C-alpha positions, -999 to 999 in steps of 0.1 A, spaced: 608 674 -214 590 656 -243 558 650 -243 543 610 -258 514 618 -241 484 609 -272 453 628 -270 418 612 -280 421 618 -316 455 602 -321 447 570 -300 412 564 -324 423 568 -354 455 547 -347 436 520 -331 413 520 -359 440 516 -382 452 486 -369 413 469 -365 407 478 -398 443 455 -410 434 425 -389 398 426 -405 412 429 -441 438 404 -429 414 384 -416 390 385 -447 422 373 -469 424 346 -449 387 333 -454 387 334 -489 421 313 -490 440 347 -503 472 361 -486 486 395 -491 525 383 -497 534 411 -466 511 437 -484 492 447 -448 532 443 -430 540 473 -450 512 488 -441 511 481 -401 544 504 -406 527 534 -415 512 544 -380 550 530 -362 563 552 -385 541 582 -369 549 569 -333 585 568 -338 588 602 -355 563 620 -341 564 615 -305 602 602 -307 595 572 -300 626 546 -290 627 508 -300 629 497 -265 595 524 -260 576 501 -291 591 469 -290 556 453 -282 545 468 -315 573 447 -336 569 417 -318 534 424 -330 540 426 -372 569 401 -367 542 376 -352 517 387 -385 541 376 -408 537 343 -395 518 323 -425 482 315 -406 489 328 -370 484 366 -387 450 359 -385 449 366 -351 444 403 -341 482 409 -327 487 443 -347 452 457 -327 468 439 -291 502 457 -301 490 491 -307 472 489 -275 497 478 -258 524 505 -271 498 533 -263 490 519 -230 530 525 -221 536 559 -236 
């Protein structure tokens, strides 16, 4: 049986990354700037960790993909959807 449990250090690291990316997005919007999808590409780094090392399927991590997809909508991406999606994904694992 494959173990998909996350230890405390992994949870802290992944959530800190999600919060950091969301804060950078909020700061960019406050200065009327756009990242042109760069933050969304950086969001896929922790997803690669989740799917690769923890062997999570797409169905198990669909909340993360929904959160990243909503981040692509202009001015809706300022909401902390990545952090919420990552929290839901870690809770379900």
